N, CA, C and O atoms as a printed pandas DataFrame, in Angstrom:
     atom_number atom_name residue_name chain_id  residue_number  x_coord  y_coord  z_coord
0              1         N          MET        A               1   72.937   78.148  -21.472
1              2        CA          MET        A               1   72.234   79.305  -22.332
2              3         C          MET        A               1   71.447   80.125  -21.447
3              4         O          MET        A               1   70.948   80.053  -20.324
4              5         N          ARG        A               2   71.531   80.863  -22.320
5              6        CA          ARG        A               2   71.194   82.616  -21.254
6              7         C          ARG        A               2   69.364   82.475  -21.114
7              8         O          ARG        A               2   68.581   81.983  -21.926
8              9         N          HIS        A               3   69.197   82.856  -20.304
9             10        CA          HIS        A               3   67.553   82.464  -19.409
10            11         C          HIS        A               3   66.963   83.573  -20.707
11            12         O          HIS        A               3   67.844   84.265  -21.217
12            13         N          PRO        A               4   65.666   83.737  -21.191
13            14        CA          PRO        A               4   64.865   84.535  -21.544
14            15         C          PRO        A               4   64.379   86.026  -21.080
15            16         O          PRO        A               4   63.872   86.962  -21.698
16            17         N          TRP        A               5   64.763   85.827  -19.705
17            18        CA          TRP        A               5   63.845   86.686  -19.348
18            19         C          TRP        A               5   65.043   88.107  -18.478
19            20         O          TRP        A               5   64.910   89.136  -17.815
20            21         N          LEU        A               6   65.980   87.381  -18.975
21            22        CA          LEU        A               6   67.442   88.803  -18.957
22            23         C          LEU        A               6   67.406   89.428  -19.802
23            24         O          LEU        A               6   67.329   88.989  -20.950
24            25         N          LEU        A               7   67.458   90.870  -19.445
25            26        CA          LEU        A               7   67.791   91.599  -20.836
26            27         C          LEU        A               7   68.842   91.866  -21.282
27            28         O          LEU        A               7   69.955   91.636  -20.808
28            29         N          ARG        A               8   68.478   92.517  -22.499
29            30        CA          ARG        A               8   69.229   92.233  -23.955
30            31         C          ARG        A               8   69.447   93.663  -23.715
31            32         O          ARG        A               8   68.629   94.302  -23.053
32            33         N          ARG        A               9   70.517   94.216  -24.218
33            34        CA          ARG        A               9   70.808   95.928  -24.104
34            35         C          ARG        A               9   70.176   96.322  -25.106
35            36         O          ARG        A               9   69.541   97.376  -25.098
36            37         N          GLU        A              10   70.290   95.157  -26.613
37            38        CA          GLU        A              10   70.182   95.526  -27.583
38            39         C          GLU        A              10   68.305   95.773  -27.958
39            40         O          GLU        A              10   67.764   96.132  -29.004
40            41         N          GLN        A              11   67.870   95.502  -26.976
41            42        CA          GLN        A              11   66.312   95.016  -27.451
42            43         C          GLN        A              11   65.764   95.520  -26.006
43            44         O          GLN        A              11   64.803   94.945  -25.495
44            45         N          ALA        A              12   66.301   96.432  -25.470
45            46        CA          ALA        A              12   65.459   96.983  -23.945
46            47         C          ALA        A              12   65.676   98.577  -23.871
47            48         O          ALA        A              12   66.579   99.297  -24.299
48            49         N          ALA        A              13   64.255   98.895  -23.017
49            50        CA          ALA        A              13   64.389  100.387  -22.987
50            51         C          ALA        A              13   63.566  100.768  -21.528
51            52         O          ALA        A              13   62.457  100.269  -21.337
52            53         N          LEU        A              14   63.988  101.395  -20.833
53            54        CA          LEU        A              14   63.267  102.108  -20.324
54            55         C          LEU        A              14   62.029  102.953  -20.729
55            56         O          LEU        A              14   62.327  103.946  -21.394
56            57         N          VAL        A              15   60.785  102.792  -20.491
57            58        CA          VAL        A              15   59.787  103.760  -20.158
58            59         C          VAL        A              15   58.942  104.278  -18.938
59            60         O          VAL        A              15   58.253  103.625  -18.155
60            61         N          ILE        A              16   59.240  105.946  -19.001
61            62        CA          ILE        A              16   58.873  106.625  -18.019
62            63         C          ILE        A              16   57.526  107.174  -17.872
63            64         O          ILE        A              16   57.592  108.361  -18.192
64            65         N          VAL        A              17   56.497  106.901  -17.581
65            66        CA          VAL        A              17   55.116  107.405  -17.676
66            67         C          VAL        A              17   54.350  108.452  -16.793
67            68         O          VAL        A              17   53.720  108.035  -15.821
68            69         N          ASP        A              18   54.366  109.409  -17.002
69            70        CA          ASP        A              18   53.695  110.320  -17.034
70            71         C          ASP        A              18   54.091  111.145  -15.424
71            72         O          ASP        A              18   53.203  111.638  -14.728
72            73         N          VAL        A              19   55.162  111.159  -15.144
73            74        CA          VAL        A              19   56.028  111.961  -13.745
74            75         C          VAL        A              19   55.602  113.050  -14.401
75            76         O          VAL        A              19   56.288  113.563  -15.285
76            77         N          GLN        A              20   54.402  113.528  -14.031
77            78        CA          GLN        A              20   54.636  115.462  -14.751
78            79         C          GLN        A              20   53.907  115.699  -12.565
79            80         O          GLN        A              20   53.612  115.029  -11.576
80            81         N          GLU        A              21   53.988  116.882  -12.974
81            82        CA          GLU        A              21   53.711  117.918  -11.636
82            83         C          GLU        A              21   52.640  117.609  -10.550
83            84         O          GLU        A              21   52.427  117.190   -9.412
84            85         N          ARG        A              22   52.044  118.176  -11.854
85            86        CA          ARG        A              22   50.373  117.695  -10.989
86            87         C          ARG        A              22   49.792  116.444  -10.460
87            88         O          ARG        A              22   48.772  116.192   -9.818
88            89         N          LEU        A              23   50.688  115.797  -10.896
89            90        CA          LEU        A              23   50.000  114.162  -10.589
90            91         C          LEU        A              23   51.007  113.673   -9.501
91            92         O          LEU        A              23   50.633  112.883   -8.635
92            93         N          VAL        A              24   52.327  114.161   -9.549
93            94        CA          VAL        A              24   53.114  113.255   -8.809
94            95         C          VAL        A              24   52.835  114.110   -6.812
95            96         O          VAL        A              24   52.866  113.804   -5.620
96            97         N          ARG        A              25   52.601  115.207   -7.698
97            98        CA          ARG        A              25   52.164  116.343   -6.663
98            99         C          ARG        A              25   50.754  115.605   -5.462
99           100         O          ARG        A              25   50.718  115.887   -4.264
100          101         N          VAL        A              26   49.909  114.829   -6.038
101          102        CA          VAL        A              26   48.693  114.196   -5.279
102          103         C          VAL        A              26   48.744  112.908   -5.336
103          104         O          VAL        A              26   47.668  112.359   -5.572
104          105         N          LEU        A              27   49.830  112.117   -5.167
105          106        CA          LEU        A              27   50.559  110.825   -5.666
106          107         C          LEU        A              27   50.714  110.362   -4.019
107          108         O          LEU        A              27   51.346  111.133   -3.298
108          109         N          PRO        A              28   50.409  109.690   -3.696
109          110        CA          PRO        A              28   51.376  109.322   -1.779
110          111         C          PRO        A              28   52.814  108.651   -2.162
111          112         O          PRO        A              28   53.137  108.137   -3.232
112          113         N          HIS        A              29   53.399  108.773   -1.251
113          114        CA          HIS        A              29   54.620  108.138   -1.003
114          115         C          HIS        A              29   55.425  109.083   -2.158
115          116         O          HIS        A              29   56.578  108.835   -1.805
116          117         N          GLN        A              30   55.501  109.582   -2.781
117          118        CA          GLN        A              30   56.803  109.900   -3.660
118          119         C          GLN        A              30   57.788  110.306   -3.707
119          120         O          GLN        A              30   58.498  110.427   -4.706
120          121         N          GLU        A              31   58.127  110.744   -2.061
121          122        CA          GLU        A              31   59.328  110.793   -1.707
122          123         C          GLU        A              31   60.212  109.773   -1.174
123          124         O          GLU        A              31   61.317  109.770   -0.633
124          125         N          VAL        A              32   59.023  108.581   -1.640
125          126        CA          VAL        A              32   60.061  106.889   -1.694
126          127         C          VAL        A              32   60.106  106.650   -2.936
127          128         O          VAL        A              32   61.241  106.422   -3.353
128          129         N          TRP        A              33   58.911  106.603   -4.023
129          130        CA          TRP        A              33   58.923  106.273   -6.033
130          131         C          TRP        A              33   59.557  107.360   -6.221
131          132         O          TRP        A              33   60.661  106.962   -6.594
132          133         N          LEU        A              34   59.586  108.604   -6.206
133          134        CA          LEU        A              34   60.204  109.491   -7.437
134          135         C          LEU        A              34   61.494  109.235   -7.157
135          136         O          LEU        A              34   62.121  108.800   -8.123
136          137         N          PRO        A              35   62.051  109.348   -6.239
137          138        CA          PRO        A              35   64.235  108.907   -6.218
138          139         C          PRO        A              35   64.179  107.669   -6.462
139          140         O          PRO        A              35   65.334  107.272   -6.622
140          141         N          ASN        A              36   63.293  106.673   -6.600
141          142        CA          ASN        A              36   63.703  105.679   -7.335
142          143         C          ASN        A              36   63.861  105.250   -8.994
143          144         O          ASN        A              36   64.582  104.540   -9.695
144          145         N          ILE        A              37   62.502  106.320   -9.155
145          146        CA          ILE        A              37   62.444  106.250  -10.605
146          147         C          ILE        A              37   63.966  107.205  -11.526
147          148         O          ILE        A              37   64.519  107.050  -12.615
148          149         N          LEU        A              38   64.097  107.901  -10.683
149          150        CA          LEU        A              38   65.358  109.280  -11.175
150          151         C          LEU        A              38   66.428  108.106  -11.016
151          152         O          LEU        A              38   67.312  108.123  -11.872
152          153         N          ARG        A              39   66.501  107.018   -9.998
153          154        CA          ARG        A              39   67.637  106.376   -9.887
154          155         C          ARG        A              39   67.737  105.126  -11.033
155          156         O          ARG        A              39   68.867  104.835  -11.422
156          157         N          LEU        A              40   66.641  104.425  -11.548
157          158        CA          LEU        A              40   66.288  103.481  -13.065
158          159         C          LEU        A              40   66.815  104.839  -14.108
159          160         O          LEU        A              40   67.810  104.917  -14.829
160          161         N          ALA        A              41   66.134  105.451  -13.949
161          162        CA          ALA        A              41   66.906  106.317  -15.329
162          163         C          ALA        A              41   68.059  106.940  -15.597
163          164         O          ALA        A              41   68.234  107.336  -16.749
164          165         N          GLN        A              42   69.145  107.169  -14.528
165          166        CA          GLN        A              42   70.392  107.315  -14.388
166          167         C          GLN        A              42   71.195  105.521  -14.398
167          168         O          GLN        A              42   72.348  105.356  -14.796
168          169         N          ALA        A              43   70.634  104.785  -14.074
169          170        CA          ALA        A              43   71.145  103.442  -14.555
170          171         C          ALA        A              43   71.030  103.275  -16.100
171          172         O          ALA        A              43   71.981  102.810  -16.727
172          173         N          ALA        A              44   70.135  103.565  -16.582
173          174        CA          ALA        A              44   69.702  103.319  -18.124
174          175         C          ALA        A              44   70.565  103.839  -18.901
175          176         O          ALA        A              44   70.944  103.407  -19.990
176          177         N          ARG        A              45   71.053  105.261  -18.069
177          178        CA          ARG        A              45   72.055  106.048  -19.099
178          179         C          ARG        A              45   73.275  105.210  -19.012
179          180         O          ARG        A              45   73.690  104.550  -19.964
180          181         N          ILE        A              46   73.690  105.242  -18.155
181          182        CA          ILE        A              46   75.108  104.366  -17.891
182          183         C          ILE        A              46   74.830  103.029  -18.874
183          184         O          ILE        A              46   75.208  103.140  -20.041
184          185         N          LEU        A              47   74.317  102.022  -18.548
185          186        CA          LEU        A              47   73.741  101.180  -19.347
186          187         C          LEU        A              47   73.481  101.318  -20.829
187          188         O          LEU        A              47   73.492  100.330  -21.563
188          189         N          GLY        A              48   73.241  102.578  -21.283
189          190        CA          GLY        A              48   73.521  102.814  -22.321
190          191         C          GLY        A              48   72.051  102.599  -23.360
191          192         O          GLY        A              48   71.977  103.060  -24.499
192          193         N          LEU        A              49   71.106  101.917  -22.777
193          194        CA          LEU        A              49   69.415  101.679  -22.406
194          195         C          LEU        A              49   68.431  102.996  -23.485
195          196         O          LEU        A              49   68.284  104.173  -23.154
196          197         N          PRO        A              50   68.018  102.507  -24.463
197          198        CA          PRO        A              50   67.356  104.009  -24.763
198          199         C          PRO        A              50   66.254  103.825  -23.518
199          200         O          PRO        A              50   65.878  102.804  -22.943
200          201         N          LEU        A              51   65.757  105.738  -23.271
201          202        CA          LEU        A              51   64.708  105.999  -22.415
202          203         C          LEU        A              51   64.088  107.037  -23.209
203          204         O          LEU        A              51   64.498  108.070  -23.739
204          205         N          LEU        A              52   62.544  106.218  -23.096
205          206        CA          LEU        A              52   61.361  106.893  -23.444
206          207         C          LEU        A              52   60.237  107.510  -22.293
207          208         O          LEU        A              52   59.882  106.761  -21.383
208          209         N          PHE        A              53   59.903  108.376  -22.344
209          210        CA          PHE        A              53   59.072  108.874  -21.575
210          211         C          PHE        A              53   57.584  109.280  -22.220
211          212         O          PHE        A              53   57.479  109.511  -23.424
212          213         N          THR        A              54   56.414  109.348  -21.286
213          214        CA          THR        A              54   55.107  110.242  -21.782
214          215         C          THR        A              54   54.870  111.194  -20.999
215          216         O          THR        A              54   55.345  111.269  -19.865
216          217         N          GLU        A              55   54.126  112.008  -21.503
217          218        CA          GLU        A              55   53.220  113.305  -20.158
218          219         C          GLU        A              55   51.449  113.374  -21.148
219          220         O          GLU        A              55   50.959  113.862  -22.167
220          221         N          GLN        A              56   51.062  112.479  -19.915
221          222        CA          GLN        A              56   49.280  112.470  -19.939
222          223         C          GLN        A              56   48.816  114.167  -19.969
223          224         O          GLN        A              56   48.669  114.891  -18.985
224          225         N          TYR        A              57   48.627  114.569  -21.551
225          226        CA          TYR        A              57   47.944  116.428  -21.618
226          227         C          TYR        A              57   48.774  117.030  -20.535
227          228         O          TYR        A              57   48.399  116.834  -19.379
228          229         N          PRO        A              58   49.958  117.807  -20.767
229          230        CA          PRO        A              58   50.977  118.252  -20.605
230          231         C          PRO        A              58   50.284  119.526  -20.470
231          232         O          PRO        A              58   50.943  120.229  -19.704
232          233         N          LYS        A              59   49.183  120.165  -20.904
233          234        CA          LYS        A              59   48.350  121.197  -21.306
234          235         C          LYS        A              59   47.918  121.735  -19.807
235          236         O          LYS        A              59   47.885  122.934  -19.529
236          237         N          GLY        A              60   47.580  120.635  -18.846
237          238        CA          GLY        A              60   46.453  120.144  -17.981
238          239         C          GLY        A              60   47.313  119.915  -16.954
239          240         O          GLY        A              60   47.315  120.729  -16.030
240          241         N          LEU        A              61   48.031  118.995  -16.921
241          242        CA          LEU        A              61   48.812  117.762  -16.064
242          243         C          LEU        A              61   50.312  118.689  -15.665
243          244         O          LEU        A              61   50.740  118.462  -14.533
244          245         N          GLY        A              62   50.830  119.340  -16.214
245          246        CA          GLY        A              62   52.256  120.039  -16.126
246          247         C          GLY        A              62   53.289  118.988  -17.034
247          248         O          GLY        A              62   52.950  117.817  -17.208
248          249         N          PRO        A              63   54.377  119.444  -17.504
249          250        CA          PRO        A              63   55.540  119.065  -17.908
250          251         C          PRO        A              63   55.690  117.816  -16.933
251          252         O          PRO        A              63   55.136  117.675  -15.843
252          253         N          THR        A              64   56.472  117.033  -17.503
253          254        CA          THR        A              64   57.789  115.890  -16.389
254          255         C          THR        A              64   58.572  116.725  -15.250
255          256         O          THR        A              64   59.489  117.463  -15.612
256          257         N          VAL        A              65   58.294  116.644  -14.122
257          258        CA          VAL        A              65   58.718  117.007  -12.858
258          259         C          VAL        A              65   60.651  117.299  -13.201
259          260         O          VAL        A              65   61.585  116.599  -13.593
260          261         N          PRO        A              66   60.505  118.388  -12.877
261          262        CA          PRO        A              66   62.171  118.944  -12.866
262          263         C          PRO        A              66   62.945  118.080  -12.914
263          264         O          PRO        A              66   63.514  117.563  -13.875
264          265         N          ALA        A              67   63.003  117.846  -11.599
265          266        CA          ALA        A              67   64.071  116.257  -10.943
266          267         C          ALA        A              67   64.191  115.130  -11.935
267          268         O          ALA        A              67   65.031  114.232  -11.865
268          269         N          LEU        A              68   63.128  115.284  -13.011
269          270        CA          LEU        A              68   63.835  113.639  -14.021
270          271         C          LEU        A              68   64.254  114.873  -15.280
271          272         O          LEU        A              68   65.044  114.392  -16.092
272          273         N          GLN        A              69   63.925  116.159  -15.542
273          274        CA          GLN        A              69   63.693  116.389  -17.152
274          275         C          GLN        A              69   65.356  116.591  -17.372
275          276         O          GLN        A              69   65.761  116.671  -18.532
276          277         N          GLU        A              70   66.227  116.665  -16.362
277          278        CA          GLU        A              70   67.827  116.700  -16.892
278          279         C          GLU        A              70   68.604  115.192  -16.986
279          280         O          GLU        A              70   69.800  115.031  -17.230
280          281         N          VAL        A              71   67.911  114.463  -16.806
281          282        CA          VAL        A              71   68.103  112.684  -16.827
282          283         C          VAL        A              71   67.407  112.552  -18.453
283          284         O          VAL        A              71   68.013  111.958  -19.345
284          285         N          LEU        A              72   66.306  113.079  -18.631
285          286        CA          LEU        A              72   65.796  112.416  -19.741
286          287         C          LEU        A              72   65.983  113.629  -20.985
287          288         O          LEU        A              72   65.349  113.722  -22.035
288          289         N          GLN        A              73   67.106  114.523  -20.451
289          290        CA          GLN        A              73   67.397  115.347  -22.103
290          291         C          GLN        A              73   67.668  114.541  -23.171
291          292         O          GLN        A              73   68.603  113.785  -22.908
292          293         N          GLY        A              74   67.182  114.382  -24.384
293          294        CA          GLY        A              74   67.659  113.456  -25.211
294          295         C          GLY        A              74   66.641  112.405  -25.738
295          296         O          GLY        A              74   66.258  112.120  -26.873
296          297         N          ALA        A              75   66.368  111.975  -24.612
297          298        CA          ALA        A              75   65.123  110.773  -24.338
298          299         C          ALA        A              75   63.953  111.149  -25.653
299          300         O          ALA        A              75   64.060  112.132  -26.386
300          301         N          LEU        A              76   63.176  110.426  -25.708
301          302        CA          LEU        A              76   62.469  110.234  -26.845
302          303         C          LEU        A              76   61.153  110.555  -26.039
303          304         O          LEU        A              76   60.759  109.568  -25.419
304          305         N          GLY        A              77   60.438  111.582  -25.901
305          306        CA          GLY        A              77   58.967  112.019  -25.450
306          307         C          GLY        A              77   58.162  112.160  -26.421
307          308         O          GLY        A              77   58.397  112.445  -27.595
308          309         N          PHE        A              78   56.698  111.842  -25.620
309          310        CA          PHE        A              78   55.256  111.843  -26.526
310          311         C          PHE        A              78   54.300  111.815  -25.396
311          312         O          PHE        A              78   54.153  111.168  -24.359
312          313         N          GLU        A              79   53.503  113.119  -26.240
313          314        CA          GLU        A              79   52.446  113.413  -25.529
314          315         C          GLU        A              79   51.034  112.756  -25.731
315          316         O          GLU        A              79   50.573  112.629  -26.865
316          317         N          LYS        A              80   50.262  112.284  -24.458
317          318        CA          LYS        A              80   49.143  111.395  -25.016
318          319         C          LYS        A              80   48.046  111.908  -24.477
319          320         O          LYS        A              80   47.881  112.532  -23.429
320          321         N          LEU        A              81   47.124  111.488  -25.532
321          322        CA          LEU        A              81   45.493  111.848  -24.869
322          323         C          LEU        A              81   45.067  110.827  -23.875
323          324         O          LEU        A              81   44.375  111.140  -22.905
324          325         N          THR        A              82   45.526  109.433  -24.132
325          326        CA          THR        A              82   45.081  108.050  -24.076
326          327         C          THR        A              82   45.415  107.742  -22.466
327          328         O          THR        A              82   46.378  108.081  -21.779
328          329         N          PHE        A              83   44.619  107.220  -22.254
329          330        CA          PHE        A              83   45.110  106.522  -20.734
330          331         C          PHE        A              83   46.209  105.853  -21.094
331          332         O          PHE        A              83   47.122  106.045  -20.292
332          333         N          SER        A              84   46.618  104.809  -22.398
333          334        CA          SER        A              84   47.873  103.900  -22.403
334          335         C          SER        A              84   48.486  104.575  -23.365
335          336         O          SER        A              84   47.931  105.093  -24.335
336          337         N          ALA        A              85   49.615  104.582  -23.121
337          338        CA          ALA        A              85   51.035  105.121  -24.073
338          339         C          ALA        A              85   50.789  104.085  -25.309
339          340         O          ALA        A              85   51.134  104.478  -26.423
340          341         N          TRP        A              86   50.294  102.966  -25.202
341          342        CA          TRP        A              86   49.873  102.233  -26.476
342          343         C          TRP        A              86   49.149  102.545  -27.293
343          344         O          TRP        A              86   48.956  101.864  -28.299
344          345         N          GLY        A              87   48.520  103.764  -27.027
345          346        CA          GLY        A              87   47.701  104.408  -27.669
346          347         C          GLY        A              87   48.177  105.187  -28.222
347          348         O          GLY        A              87   47.145  105.699  -28.658
348          349         N          VAL        A              88   49.381  106.109  -28.842
349          350        CA          VAL        A              88   49.848  107.076  -29.310
350          351         C          VAL        A              88   51.211  105.965  -30.237
351          352         O          VAL        A              88   52.325  105.505  -29.989
352          353         N          GLU        A              89   50.072  105.972  -31.534
353          354        CA          GLU        A              89   51.232  105.525  -32.741
354          355         C          GLU        A              89   52.661  105.463  -32.977
355          356         O          GLU        A              89   53.260  104.503  -33.461
356          357         N          GLU        A              90   53.364  107.024  -32.438
357          358        CA          GLU        A              90   54.314  107.613  -32.991
358          359         C          GLU        A              90   55.090  106.615  -31.318
359          360         O          GLU        A              90   56.262  106.298  -31.523
360          361         N          PHE        A              91   54.688  106.288  -30.247
361          362        CA          PHE        A              91   55.525  106.134  -29.232
362          363         C          PHE        A              91   55.734  104.295  -29.632
363          364         O          PHE        A              91   56.758  103.744  -29.228
364          365         N          ARG        A              92   54.499  103.343  -30.571
365          366        CA          ARG        A              92   54.216  102.231  -30.744
366          367         C          ARG        A              92   55.556  102.348  -32.069
367          368         O          ARG        A              92   56.282  101.354  -32.030
368          369         N          GLU        A              93   55.856  103.125  -32.902
369          370        CA          GLU        A              93   56.160  103.217  -33.870
370          371         C          GLU        A              93   58.011  103.128  -33.671
371          372         O          GLU        A              93   58.792  102.408  -34.293
372          373         N          ALA        A              94   58.360  104.321  -32.383
373          374        CA          ALA        A              94   59.898  104.073  -32.372
374          375         C          ALA        A              94   59.951  103.076  -31.264
375          376         O          ALA        A              94   61.075  102.961  -30.773
376          377         N          LEU        A              95   59.047  102.348  -30.762
377          378        CA          LEU        A              95   59.802  100.536  -30.269
378          379         C          LEU        A              95   60.098   99.846  -31.308
379          380         O          LEU        A              95   61.040   99.065  -31.447
380          381         N          ARG        A              96   59.099  100.200  -32.219
381          382        CA          ARG        A              96   59.319   99.169  -33.317
382          383         C          ARG        A              96   60.915   99.483  -34.058
383          384         O          ARG        A              96   61.736   98.567  -34.113
384          385         N          ARG        A              97   61.122  100.379  -34.413
385          386        CA          ARG        A              97   61.785  101.112  -35.057
386          387         C          ARG        A              97   63.355  100.782  -34.696
387          388         O          ARG        A              97   64.318  100.552  -35.428
388          389         N          ARG        A              98   63.227  100.849  -33.370
389          390        CA          ARG        A              98   64.563  100.631  -32.628
390          391         C          ARG        A              98   64.571   98.919  -31.992
391          392         O          ARG        A              98   65.309   98.593  -31.062
392          393         N          GLN        A              99   63.562   97.891  -32.723
393          394        CA          GLN        A              99   63.595   96.804  -32.305
394          395         C          GLN        A              99   63.589   96.710  -30.813
395          396         O          GLN        A              99   64.379   95.952  -30.251
396          397         N          ILE        A             100   62.736   97.442  -30.142
397          398        CA          ILE        A             100   62.303   97.208  -29.004
398          399         C          ILE        A             100   61.430   95.802  -28.159
399          400         O          ILE        A             100   60.204   95.692  -28.145
400          401         N          ARG        A             101   62.060   95.169  -27.733
401          402        CA          ARG        A             101   61.298   93.745  -27.397
402          403         C          ARG        A             101   60.821   93.979  -25.704
403          404         O          ARG        A             101   59.700   93.851  -25.212
404          405         N          GLN        A             102   62.039   94.340  -25.086
405          406        CA          GLN        A             102   61.908   94.536  -23.500
406          407         C          GLN        A             102   61.728   95.458  -22.930
407          408         O          GLN        A             102   62.586   96.340  -22.940
408          409         N          VAL        A             103   60.317   95.634  -22.079
409          410        CA          VAL        A             103   60.174   97.023  -21.989
410          411         C          VAL        A             103   60.540   96.922  -20.039
411          412         O          VAL        A             103   60.112   96.039  -19.296
412          413         N          LEU        A             104   61.393   98.061  -19.647
413          414        CA          LEU        A             104   61.220   98.293  -18.191
414          415         C          LEU        A             104   60.104   99.586  -18.023
415          416         O          LEU        A             104   60.245  100.726  -18.468
416          417         N          LEU        A             105   59.438   99.271  -17.570
417          418        CA          LEU        A             105   58.100  100.099  -17.094
418          419         C          LEU        A             105   58.135  101.034  -15.938
419          420         O          LEU        A             105   58.397  100.365  -14.939
420          421         N          THR        A             106   57.978  102.345  -15.626
421          422        CA          THR        A             106   58.217  102.642  -14.422
422          423         C          THR        A             106   57.122  103.855  -14.901
423          424         O          THR        A             106   56.784  104.174  -16.041
424          425         N          GLY        A             107   56.617  104.520  -13.318
425          426        CA          GLY        A             107   56.100  105.934  -13.637
426          427         C          GLY        A             107   54.853  106.032  -12.514
427          428         O          GLY        A             107   54.539  105.199  -11.664
428          429         N          ALA        A             108   54.057  107.761  -12.902
429          430        CA          ALA        A             108   53.882  107.833  -11.348
430          431         C          ALA        A             108   52.358  106.899  -11.488
431          432         O          ALA        A             108   51.737  107.604  -10.693
432          433         N          GLU        A             109   51.835  106.363  -11.706
433          434        CA          GLU        A             109   50.583  105.367  -12.008
434          435         C          GLU        A             109   50.687  104.325  -13.028
435          436         O          GLU        A             109   49.843  104.012  -13.867
436          437         N          THR        A             110   51.683  103.905  -12.858
437          438        CA          THR        A             110   51.521  102.303  -13.386
438          439         C          THR        A             110   51.537  101.052  -13.047
439          440         O          THR        A             110   51.342  100.181  -13.894
């Protein structure tokens, strides 16, 4: 019997939260966590997992960092003005439409 905590590709997605230029610049140890987020995104691509990302008020905090932009091409992006991504109806609906039940969550301030 399969353990319920094991990821199922058809139900899983990687969500990257607010890895934006002005946030990354002021957070400690970005030289450690930013490459790890990039590795997660690359692994998700290889495994065929959907990629979703959010940007908190990009007009003020800037876009997603260039290091991630290439691997996120074609991913679903969501602009948000709420702290929680769950506050964005389009984000919730994207998960529902794809029947995502397992979320791997990473980001700048998660």
